[in-house]
C-alpha positions as CSV (number, residue, x, y, z in Angstrom):
1,M,-7.2,9.4,16.9
2,S,-6.9,10.5,20.5
3,D,-5.5,7.1,21.6
4,L,-2.9,7.3,18.8
5,H,-1.9,10.8,19.9
6,M,-1.6,9.7,23.6
7,S,0.7,6.8,22.6
8,S,3.0,9.0,20.5
9,A,6.6,9.2,21.8
10,K,7.8,12.8,22.2
11,V,10.8,14.2,20.5
12,V,11.7,17.7,21.8
13,L,13.8,20.1,19.6
14,V,16.0,22.5,21.6
15,G,18.8,24.9,20.9
16,N,19.8,28.5,20.5
17,P,17.6,30.8,18.3
18,N,18.4,30.7,14.6
19,V,20.3,27.4,14.4
20,G,17.6,25.6,12.3
21,K,15.3,24.0,14.8
22,S,12.2,24.9,12.8
23,V,13.8,23.6,9.6
24,V,14.5,20.3,11.4
25,F,10.8,20.4,12.6
26,N,9.5,20.9,9.0
27,A,11.9,18.2,7.7
28,L,10.7,15.6,10.2
29,T,7.0,16.3,10.2
30,G,6.5,17.5,6.6
31,A,4.5,20.4,8.1
32,Y,5.1,24.1,7.6
33,T,5.7,26.6,10.4
34,T,7.2,30.0,9.8
35,V,11.0,29.5,9.3
36,S,12.7,32.9,9.9
37,N,16.3,33.8,9.5
38,Y,16.4,35.7,12.7
39,P,15.9,35.0,16.4
40,G,12.7,35.2,18.3
41,T,10.3,33.6,15.8
42,S,9.2,30.6,17.9
43,V,7.0,32.5,20.4
44,E,5.1,29.4,21.2
45,V,5.7,25.6,20.9
46,S,5.0,24.0,17.6
47,H,3.6,20.5,17.5
48,G,3.7,18.0,14.7
49,H,3.8,14.3,14.1
50,C,5.8,11.8,12.0
51,N,5.9,8.0,11.5
52,L,9.3,6.4,11.7
53,S,9.8,2.6,11.5
54,D,6.1,2.0,12.1
55,R,6.1,4.1,15.3
56,R,4.4,7.5,15.7
57,Y,6.3,10.4,17.2
58,E,5.1,13.8,18.4
59,I,7.7,16.5,17.5
60,L,7.9,19.6,19.7
61,D,9.7,22.7,18.4
62,T,10.6,24.8,21.4
63,P,11.5,28.5,21.6
64,G,15.2,29.3,21.5
65,M,17.2,28.9,24.7
66,Y,20.9,29.5,25.5
67,S,21.3,27.3,28.6
68,M,19.3,25.4,31.3
69,M,19.4,28.5,33.4
70,P,16.7,30.7,31.7
71,I,16.7,34.4,31.5
72,T,13.8,35.3,29.2
73,E,10.2,34.0,29.2
74,E,11.0,32.2,25.9
75,E,13.8,30.2,27.6
76,R,11.5,29.4,30.6
77,V,8.9,27.9,28.2
78,A,11.5,25.7,26.6
79,R,13.0,24.6,30.0
80,R,9.5,24.0,31.4
81,I,9.0,21.3,28.7
82,L,12.2,19.6,29.7
83,L,11.0,19.6,33.4
84,T,7.5,18.3,32.8
85,E,7.7,16.1,29.6
86,D,9.1,12.6,29.4
87,P,10.7,12.7,26.0
88,H,11.9,9.7,23.9
89,A,14.7,12.0,22.6
90,V,15.9,15.6,23.1
91,V,17.4,16.8,19.8
92,H,19.9,19.6,20.5
93,V,20.5,21.6,17.3
94,I,23.6,23.8,17.2
95,D,25.4,25.9,14.6
96,A,28.6,24.2,13.5
97,R,30.3,27.6,13.2
98,N,29.8,28.3,16.8
99,I,30.2,24.8,18.2
100,E,32.5,25.8,21.1
101,R,30.0,28.4,22.4
102,M,26.9,26.2,22.0
103,L,28.4,22.9,23.3
104,P,28.1,23.9,27.0
105,M,24.3,23.6,26.8
106,T,24.8,20.1,25.3
107,L,26.8,19.2,28.4
108,Q,24.0,20.5,30.6
109,L,21.4,18.4,28.8
110,I,23.6,15.3,29.1
111,E,24.3,16.1,32.7
112,A,20.6,16.3,33.3
113,G,20.2,12.7,32.3
114,L,18.2,13.6,29.2
115,P,18.2,11.4,26.1
116,V,20.2,13.8,23.9
117,I,20.9,13.6,20.2
118,L,23.3,16.3,19.0
119,V,22.6,17.8,15.5
120,I,25.5,19.9,14.3
121,N,23.7,22.0,11.6
122,I,25.0,24.5,9.0
123,L,28.1,22.4,8.2
124,D,28.4,23.9,4.8
125,E,29.0,27.4,6.2
126,A,31.5,26.0,8.7
127,E,33.5,24.3,5.8
128,R,33.6,27.6,3.9
129,L,35.3,29.1,6.9
130,G,37.9,26.3,6.8
131,M,36.6,24.3,9.7
132,Q,36.8,20.5,9.7
133,L,35.0,18.5,12.3
134,D,35.7,14.9,13.4
135,L,32.1,14.0,14.4
136,N,33.0,10.4,15.3
137,L,35.5,11.6,17.8
138,L,33.0,14.0,19.3
139,Q,30.4,11.3,19.6
140,E,32.9,9.1,21.5
141,N,33.8,11.9,23.8
142,L,30.2,12.9,24.6
143,G,28.7,9.4,24.7
144,I,25.7,10.4,22.7
145,P,24.6,10.3,19.0
146,V,26.2,13.1,17.0
147,I,24.9,14.0,13.5
148,G,26.4,16.4,11.0
149,A,23.7,18.2,9.0
150,V,22.8,20.8,6.4
151,M,19.0,20.6,7.1
152,K,17.9,23.2,4.5
153,R,19.1,20.6,1.9
154,K,18.0,17.6,4.0
155,V,21.6,16.5,4.5
156,G,21.7,14.4,7.8
157,L,17.9,13.9,7.9
158,D,18.0,10.2,7.3
159,E,20.8,9.8,10.0
160,L,18.6,11.8,12.5
161,R,15.5,9.7,11.8
162,Q,17.6,6.5,12.4
163,A,19.1,8.0,15.6
164,I,15.6,8.7,16.9
165,T,14.2,5.3,16.1
166,T,17.2,3.4,17.6
167,Y,17.6,5.5,20.8
168,A,17.3,2.9,23.5
169,S,19.1,4.1,26.7
170,V,20.2,7.3,28.2
171,P,24.0,7.4,28.5
172,Y,24.1,9.7,31.6
173,K,27.6,11.1,31.9
174,P,28.5,13.6,34.6
175,F,31.4,15.9,33.7
176,V,34.0,16.5,36.4
177,Y,34.6,20.1,37.6
178,A,37.0,21.6,40.0
179,L,37.3,19.7,43.4
180,D,35.8,22.5,45.5
181,L,32.8,22.9,43.2
182,E,32.3,19.1,43.1
183,Q,32.3,19.1,46.9
184,D,29.5,21.7,47.0
185,I,27.5,20.0,44.4
186,E,27.7,16.7,46.3
187,K,26.5,18.5,49.5
188,I,23.3,19.7,47.7
189,I,22.8,16.3,46.1
190,Q,22.8,14.7,49.5
191,S,20.0,17.1,50.6
192,I,17.8,16.3,47.6
193,H,15.3,13.5,48.2
194,G,12.4,14.1,45.8
195,E,11.9,12.7,42.4
196,Y,12.5,15.0,39.4
197,R,12.7,14.7,35.6
198,L,16.3,16.0,35.7
199,S,19.2,14.3,37.4
200,R,20.0,15.4,41.0
201,R,23.4,16.8,39.8
202,A,21.6,19.1,37.3
203,M,19.0,20.1,40.0
204,S,21.8,20.8,42.5
205,L,23.6,23.2,40.1
206,L,20.3,25.0,39.3
207,I,19.4,25.2,42.9
208,M,22.8,26.5,43.8
209,Q,22.4,29.3,41.2
210,K,19.1,30.3,42.8
211,D,16.8,29.4,39.9
212,D,13.4,30.5,41.0
213,D,11.4,27.9,39.0
214,I,13.6,25.1,40.4
215,Q,13.3,26.3,43.9
216,D,9.5,26.3,43.5
217,L,9.7,22.8,42.2
218,A,11.7,21.8,45.2
219,V,9.1,23.2,47.5
220,E,6.5,21.0,45.7
221,K,8.6,17.8,45.6
222,E,10.4,17.9,49.0
223,S,9.0,17.3,52.4
224,E,9.0,20.3,54.8
225,S,12.0,19.1,56.8
226,D,13.9,18.0,53.7
227,Y,13.3,21.4,52.0
228,R,14.6,23.3,55.2
229,E,17.7,21.2,55.1
230,L,18.2,21.9,51.3
231,L,17.6,25.6,51.8
232,E,20.1,25.8,54.7
233,T,22.8,24.0,52.7
234,T,22.1,26.2,49.6
235,R,22.3,29.4,51.6
236,E,25.6,28.5,53.1
237,I,27.1,27.6,49.7
238,S,25.6,30.6,48.0
239,F,26.8,33.0,50.6
240,R,30.3,31.6,50.5
241,R,30.4,31.7,46.7
242,R,28.4,34.9,46.2
243,A,31.2,36.6,44.3
244,D,32.1,34.0,41.7
245,L,29.6,31.1,41.6
246,H,28.0,31.7,38.2
247,L,31.4,32.6,36.7
248,Q,33.2,29.5,38.0
249,I,30.4,27.2,36.8
250,S,30.6,28.8,33.3
251,L,34.4,28.5,33.2
252,E,34.3,24.9,34.3
253,R,31.9,24.0,31.6
254,R,34.0,25.8,29.0
255,K,37.1,23.9,30.2
256,V,35.2,20.6,29.8
257,C,34.0,21.7,26.3
258,K,37.6,22.3,25.3
259,Q,38.5,18.8,26.4
260,M,35.5,17.4,24.4
261,L,36.6,19.3,21.3
262,D,40.3,18.5,21.6
263,G,41.2,17.1,18.2
264,V,37.6,17.4,16.9
265,V,37.9,20.8,15.3
266,T,40.7,21.6,12.9
267,Q,41.1,24.9,11.1
268,T,42.3,24.8,7.5
269,L,42.7,27.7,5.0
270,A,39.4,29.3,4.6
271,E,38.0,30.2,1.2
272,K,38.4,33.7,0.0
273,E,36.0,36.0,1.9
274,P,32.8,36.0,-0.2
275,F,31.0,39.2,-1.1
276,S,28.2,38.2,1.3
277,E,30.6,38.5,4.2
278,K,31.7,42.0,3.1
279,L,28.0,43.0,2.7
280,S,27.3,41.6,6.1
281,S,30.0,43.8,7.6
282,W,28.7,46.9,5.8
283,M,25.2,46.3,7.1
284,M,26.4,46.3,10.8
285,N,28.8,49.3,10.4
286,P,27.0,52.6,11.3
287,V,28.7,54.4,8.5
288,T,27.5,52.1,5.8
289,G,24.6,50.4,7.6
290,A,22.5,53.6,7.9
291,P,22.5,54.3,4.1
292,I,21.7,50.6,3.4
293,L,18.8,50.9,5.9
294,M,17.6,54.0,4.1
295,L,17.7,52.1,0.8
296,V,15.7,49.2,2.3
297,V,13.1,51.6,3.7
298,Y,12.9,53.6,0.5
299,F,12.6,50.8,-2.0
300,G,10.9,48.2,0.3
301,L,8.4,50.3,2.2
302,Y,8.0,53.6,0.4
303,K,8.2,52.4,-3.3
304,F,6.9,48.8,-3.1
305,V,4.4,48.9,-0.2
306,G,3.4,52.5,-0.4
307,G,3.7,53.0,-4.2
308,F,2.8,49.6,-5.6
309,G,0.7,48.1,-2.9
310,A,-1.2,51.1,-1.5
311,G,-1.2,52.8,-4.9
312,T,-1.3,50.6,-8.0
313,L,-2.9,47.5,-6.4
314,V,-5.4,49.4,-4.3
315,D,-6.4,51.6,-7.3
316,F,-6.8,48.5,-9.4
317,L,-8.9,46.5,-6.9
318,E,-10.8,49.3,-5.3
319,G,-11.0,51.9,-8.0
320,K,-11.5,49.6,-11.0
321,I,-12.6,46.1,-10.1
322,F,-14.9,47.0,-7.1
323,E,-16.2,50.4,-8.2
324,N,-16.8,49.4,-11.8
325,Y,-17.6,45.7,-11.8
326,I,-18.5,44.5,-8.3
327,N,-20.2,47.3,-6.3
328,P,-22.8,48.4,-8.8
329,P,-24.5,45.0,-9.3
330,V,-24.2,44.1,-5.6
331,V,-25.7,47.4,-4.5
332,N,-28.4,47.2,-7.2
333,F,-29.3,43.7,-6.1
334,F,-29.7,44.8,-2.4
335,E,-31.7,47.9,-3.4
336,T,-34.1,45.7,-5.4
337,Y,-34.6,42.9,-2.9
338,L,-34.1,44.6,0.5
339,S,-37.1,47.0,0.9
340,T,-36.5,47.4,4.7
341,E,-34.2,50.4,5.2
342,W,-32.4,49.1,8.4
343,L,-31.6,45.8,6.6
344,F,-30.3,47.6,3.5
345,E,-28.2,49.9,5.7
346,L,-26.8,46.8,7.5
347,I,-25.7,45.2,4.2
348,A,-24.9,47.9,1.7
349,G,-25.4,51.2,3.6
350,E,-22.6,53.7,4.6
351,Y,-21.3,51.3,7.3
352,G,-22.7,48.1,5.8
353,V,-21.2,44.7,6.0
354,W,-20.5,44.7,2.3
355,T,-19.7,48.4,1.8
356,L,-17.4,48.8,4.8
357,G,-16.4,45.4,6.1
358,I,-15.7,43.3,3.0
359,R,-14.6,46.2,0.7
360,Y,-12.1,47.6,3.2
361,A,-10.7,44.2,4.1
362,V,-10.3,42.9,0.5
363,A,-9.8,46.0,-1.7
364,L,-7.9,48.3,0.7
365,V,-6.1,46.3,3.4
366,L,-5.2,42.9,1.8
367,P,-3.1,44.2,-1.1
368,I,-1.2,46.4,1.3
369,V,-0.7,43.6,3.9
370,G,0.4,41.3,1.1
371,T,3.1,43.6,-0.3
372,F,4.4,44.3,3.2
373,F,4.6,40.6,4.2
374,L,6.4,39.9,0.9
375,V,9.1,42.5,1.6
376,F,9.2,41.3,5.3
377,S,9.7,37.7,4.2
378,L,12.4,38.6,1.8
379,L,14.4,40.6,4.4
380,E,14.1,38.0,7.1
381,D,15.1,35.2,4.8
382,T,18.3,37.0,3.9
383,G,19.3,37.4,7.5
384,Y,19.1,41.2,7.5
385,F,17.2,41.7,10.7
386,P,20.0,40.5,13.1
387,R,22.4,42.8,11.4
388,L,19.9,45.6,11.8
389,A,19.7,44.7,15.5
390,L,23.4,45.2,15.9
391,L,23.3,48.4,13.9
392,V,20.7,50.0,16.2
393,D,21.9,48.5,19.5
394,R,23.8,51.6,20.6
395,L,20.9,53.9,19.8
396,F,18.3,51.6,21.4
397,K,20.4,51.5,24.6
398,R,19.6,55.2,25.0
399,I,15.9,54.4,25.1
400,G,16.1,51.6,27.5
401,L,16.2,48.8,24.9
402,S,18.8,46.6,23.4
403,G,19.3,45.7,19.8
404,R,17.3,42.5,20.4
405,A,14.2,44.7,20.7
406,V,14.5,45.4,17.0
407,I,12.8,42.1,16.5
408,P,9.4,43.0,18.1
409,I,9.7,46.6,16.8
410,V,10.1,45.4,13.2
411,L,7.4,42.8,13.6
412,G,5.2,45.6,14.7
413,F,5.3,47.0,11.2
414,G,3.6,43.7,10.3
415,C,1.1,43.4,13.2
416,D,1.5,45.2,16.5
417,T,-0.6,42.5,18.3
418,M,1.9,39.8,17.3
419,A,4.8,42.1,18.1
420,T,3.4,42.7,21.6
421,L,3.5,38.9,22.2
422,V,7.1,38.8,21.0
423,T,8.2,41.4,23.6
424,R,8.3,38.4,26.1
425,T,11.6,37.5,24.4
426,L,13.2,40.6,25.9
427,E,15.4,40.1,28.9
428,T,14.0,42.6,31.6
429,K,10.5,43.6,32.7
430,R,11.6,47.3,32.1
431,E,12.5,46.6,28.6
432,R,9.3,44.7,27.9
433,I,7.2,47.7,29.2
434,I,9.1,50.2,27.1
435,A,8.9,48.1,24.0
436,T,5.1,47.6,24.5
437,M,4.5,51.3,25.0
438,L,6.5,52.3,21.9
439,L,4.7,49.6,19.8
440,A,1.3,51.1,21.0
441,L,2.5,54.6,20.3
442,A,4.7,55.0,17.2
443,I,4.8,51.8,15.2
444,P,2.1,51.6,12.6
445,C,1.0,48.1,11.5
446,S,1.5,47.0,7.8
447,A,-2.0,47.9,6.7
448,Q,-2.1,51.3,8.4
449,L,1.5,52.0,7.2
450,G,0.6,51.0,3.7
451,V,-2.5,53.2,3.5
452,I,-0.7,56.2,5.1
453,L,2.2,55.8,2.7
454,G,-0.3,55.7,-0.2
455,L,-2.0,58.8,1.1
456,L,1.1,60.8,1.6
457,S,3.2,59.6,-1.3
458,S,1.9,62.2,-3.6
459,S,3.3,64.9,-1.3
460,P,7.0,64.1,-0.4
461,D,7.0,67.0,2.1
462,A,4.0,65.6,4.0
463,L,5.6,62.2,4.1
464,F,8.8,63.8,5.4
465,V,6.9,65.6,8.2
466,W,5.1,62.4,9.2
467,T,8.3,60.3,9.2
468,V,10.4,62.8,11.2
469,F,7.6,63.5,13.7
470,L,7.1,59.8,14.4
471,I,10.8,59.1,14.8
472,M,11.2,62.1,17.2
473,C,8.2,60.8,19.3
474,F,9.6,57.3,19.3
475,L,13.1,58.4,20.5
476,L,11.9,61.1,22.9
477,I,9.3,58.9,24.7
478,G,11.7,56.0,24.8
479,F,14.5,58.2,26.2
480,L,12.1,59.6,28.9
481,A,10.8,56.2,29.7
482,A,14.3,54.9,30.1
483,K,15.0,57.7,32.6
484,V,11.7,57.3,34.6
485,L,11.2,53.5,34.8
486,P,13.4,51.7,37.3
487,G,15.3,48.6,36.5
488,E,18.6,47.3,34.9
489,S,19.7,48.0,31.5
490,P,19.5,44.9,29.2
491,V,22.5,42.9,28.0
492,F,22.5,42.4,24.2
493,Y,23.5,39.0,22.7
494,M,22.3,37.6,19.4
495,E,23.3,35.0,16.9
496,I,24.2,36.3,13.4
497,P,23.1,33.8,10.7
498,P,24.7,33.6,7.3
499,L,23.7,36.2,4.8
500,R,21.9,34.3,2.0
501,F,19.8,34.7,-1.0
502,P,16.2,34.1,0.0
503,Q,14.6,30.9,-1.1
504,L,11.6,31.7,-3.4
505,R,9.4,28.9,-2.1
506,N,10.1,29.8,1.6
507,V,9.3,33.5,0.9
508,L,6.1,32.7,-1.0
509,V,4.9,30.2,1.5
510,K,5.5,32.6,4.4
511,T,3.9,35.5,2.6
512,L,0.8,33.5,1.7
513,T,0.6,31.9,5.2
514,R,0.8,35.3,6.9
515,M,-1.7,36.8,4.5
516,Q,-4.1,34.0,5.1
517,S,-3.7,34.2,8.8
518,Y,-4.1,38.0,8.8
519,F,-7.2,37.9,6.6
520,V,-8.8,35.2,8.7
521,E,-8.2,37.5,11.7
522,I,-9.2,40.8,10.3
523,L,-12.3,39.9,8.2
524,P,-14.4,38.9,11.2
525,L,-13.3,42.0,13.0
526,F,-14.1,44.3,10.1
527,L,-17.6,42.7,9.8
528,V,-18.1,43.1,13.6
529,A,-16.9,46.7,13.4
530,S,-19.3,47.5,10.5
531,V,-22.2,46.0,12.5
532,V,-21.3,48.0,15.6
533,L,-21.0,51.1,13.5
534,W,-24.3,50.4,11.8
535,A,-26.0,49.8,15.1
536,G,-24.4,53.0,16.4
537,K,-25.7,55.0,13.4
538,M,-29.2,53.5,13.6
539,T,-29.6,54.2,17.3
540,G,-27.8,57.5,17.3
541,T,-25.0,56.3,19.6
542,L,-22.4,56.8,16.9
543,Q,-23.3,60.4,16.5
544,N,-23.2,60.9,20.2
545,V,-19.7,59.4,20.4
546,I,-18.6,61.5,17.4
547,G,-20.1,64.5,19.2
548,V,-18.0,63.9,22.2
549,F,-14.8,63.6,20.2
550,S,-15.6,66.3,17.6
551,P,-14.4,69.3,19.7
552,I,-11.1,67.5,20.3
553,V,-10.7,66.7,16.6
554,T,-11.6,70.3,15.5
555,A,-9.2,71.6,18.1
556,I,-6.3,70.1,16.2
557,G,-7.4,71.7,13.0
558,L,-9.3,68.8,11.4
559,P,-12.8,68.7,9.9
560,V,-15.4,67.1,12.1
561,E,-15.8,64.2,9.5
562,V,-12.3,63.0,10.5
563,T,-13.8,62.0,14.0
564,T,-15.2,58.9,12.3
565,A,-11.8,57.7,11.3
566,F,-10.6,57.9,14.9
567,V,-13.6,55.9,16.0
568,F,-12.8,53.4,13.3
569,G,-9.2,53.3,14.5
570,F,-10.1,51.9,17.9
571,F,-11.5,48.8,16.2
572,R,-8.4,48.4,14.1
573,R,-5.6,50.8,13.1
574,D,-5.9,50.0,9.5
575,F,-9.7,50.6,9.7
576,G,-9.1,54.1,10.7
577,A,-6.4,54.7,8.1
578,A,-8.8,53.3,5.5
579,G,-11.4,55.9,6.7
580,L,-8.8,58.6,6.0
581,Y,-8.4,57.2,2.5
582,D,-12.2,57.8,1.8
583,L,-12.0,61.3,3.2
584,Q,-9.0,62.2,1.2
585,S,-10.5,60.7,-2.0
586,S,-13.6,63.0,-1.5
587,G,-11.5,66.1,-1.1
588,V,-12.4,66.8,2.6
589,L,-8.7,67.2,3.7
590,N,-6.0,69.4,2.4
591,V,-2.3,68.3,2.6
592,A,-1.6,69.9,6.0
593,Q,-4.8,68.5,7.5
594,L,-4.0,65.1,6.0
595,T,-0.6,65.1,7.6
596,V,-1.9,66.1,11.0
597,A,-4.6,63.4,10.8
598,A,-2.0,60.8,9.7
599,V,0.3,61.7,12.6
600,T,-2.5,61.8,15.2
601,L,-4.0,58.5,13.9
602,T,-0.7,56.7,13.9
603,L,0.0,57.8,17.5
604,F,-3.6,57.1,18.5
605,V,-4.6,54.3,20.9
606,P,-3.8,50.7,20.0
607,C,-6.6,48.7,18.4
608,V,-8.8,46.4,20.5
609,A,-6.8,43.2,19.6
610,Q,-3.5,44.8,20.6
611,F,-4.9,46.2,23.8
612,L,-6.3,42.8,24.9
613,V,-2.8,41.3,24.3
614,M,-1.3,44.2,26.3
615,L,-3.7,43.3,29.2
616,K,-2.5,39.7,29.0
617,E,1.2,40.4,28.8
618,R,1.6,43.6,30.9
619,G,-1.4,43.5,33.3
620,V,-4.3,45.8,33.8
621,K,-2.5,48.7,35.5
622,V,0.3,49.1,33.0
623,S,-2.0,48.6,30.0
624,V,-4.5,51.3,31.2
625,I,-1.6,53.7,31.9
626,I,-0.2,53.2,28.4
627,F,-3.7,53.5,26.8
628,V,-4.4,56.9,28.6
629,F,-0.9,58.2,28.0
630,V,-0.9,57.3,24.3
631,T,-4.3,58.9,23.8
632,V,-3.4,62.2,25.4
633,L,0.0,62.3,23.6
634,A,-1.5,61.6,20.2
635,F,-4.0,64.5,20.3
636,S,-1.4,66.8,22.0
637,S,1.0,66.0,19.2
638,G,-1.7,66.7,16.6
639,W,-2.4,70.0,18.2
640,F,1.3,71.0,18.3
641,L,1.9,69.9,14.7
642,N,-1.2,71.8,13.4
643,K,0.1,75.0,15.1
644,F,3.5,74.5,13.8
645,L,2.3,74.0,10.2
646,L,0.0,77.0,10.4
647,A,2.7,79.2,11.8
648,T,5.4,78.2,9.2
649,G,3.1,77.6,6.2
650,F,5.2,74.6,5.4
651,L,2.5,72.5,3.8
652,A,0.2,75.3,2.7
């Protein structure tokens, strides 16, 4: 198996976010990876295999990139593959509707001497807009295979397979720019002596633009004297062109693109604007977009996840199935056959593996996670999230973020750990830190959100207080962070996919895949947490920890029993929320106390998994500062809210 894997020819899929790379990947390999109708999904590289004409190919689906000059970490990952791998073919997937804007990257790939196949996807949407493309002429102009496709319907798949199998030679074709720019490119080419994956022309352009990764590569590949010569030449050119270098290179590429597309694209009379286009415009308009967002939140999160998931499904599974049919015989069995007290407590006691670990994971958390992921998959398949990004961009700019940050923020409502990883798609270090902090502070994950919605749904006033308080914390802390943290404001740019009806199979597969992945992740953590809590109870450590935190919990007006929920919350946010569910069911908390507890627990420290990812992504210093800040702010907010509710009697 390993020999076969080693002999596989590599096919690398590249392109802008949201042009259908993952759909092409699935079509070629027959494998399933999450296919999302918004940018930022491919956080890491997906690998798959396929057999074409008795030859085995390894297919790599890379994160989205806009050019060979990377800005985000995602683009660096994709470009690094092109710098280090020796691909049989590089399949550049572009959106037919935006061909003029995306073709400059095709030029860069060809210029780099890579074996490029151009797949012009989403042709059906382009034709609806009245665009007609002469792909044969474009293929002749570029000198590479050009394939028209509608990959969601497998149109163009056979042609792509054939192009991959018959690709024999790389038709390297440098495109001619303005004379003064060509002279400077030639100077740097003459100073390059090492061997690189990319052509010397492509390397010279990237070096001229002071690409850090390429400069580091040059240090490695060039001799000391050759590198000094290269550096001196580059400095002279960069200084002389310091005002307009990037702009001129971009303008020259656009000029070449217009030449390549001359006679290729013709515009005919477009079809009458469909309702989907009108709805798309409404979603991005602040006047109509805000009410649409409210409807999505109300019916998607409040009614379906909070009402049906955390209410109906949890009541059925936990209240009827487990309480009436599963728990009694299981507990009786262990009482009969486990005579040792410590062993019974480990399995079926208050913090037992069965009582706490399995019951919480299966009966309380899984139905909530499932309903959330179903709503999430429906929304992302329609293409709603990029429109939401444009809607909130102006507001997000006030808190140091761009509309692009809506992707990790929304993903945080599914899983904050995954969302923290996705912050690497943001443009600046400052933006990544602010997004990480806000995820740790004010974004509840799906399971925690579902349980809290279920707890507060019976009291609309309590739910209103919780919602408004969290939004105020989110905006206030974001605004202050934007003022305090140094750095440049981000530039927002995002592809807008077509607004479509979601595909049922895609939605169901994504939902089930995410549920499975989530359950595989949380069940061991719940079991470990129950064992740790059991050990803490048996040794008295848990009581000591509770004793330390109890004065803080009582200071914000909560019963001492709630301390356990906060201890649970450190293991997992949903674990702590489920602890509140038990306390509320037993009548320990009134409405005001439940609201204070829900707010404080939501703002409380991130769970262990999220904190570990924060350490990996942001480093020890930033992560510890966020951890301490969030903890202090959570209990301070709880204290303030408790005093406010007592003074006003609002939830009395």
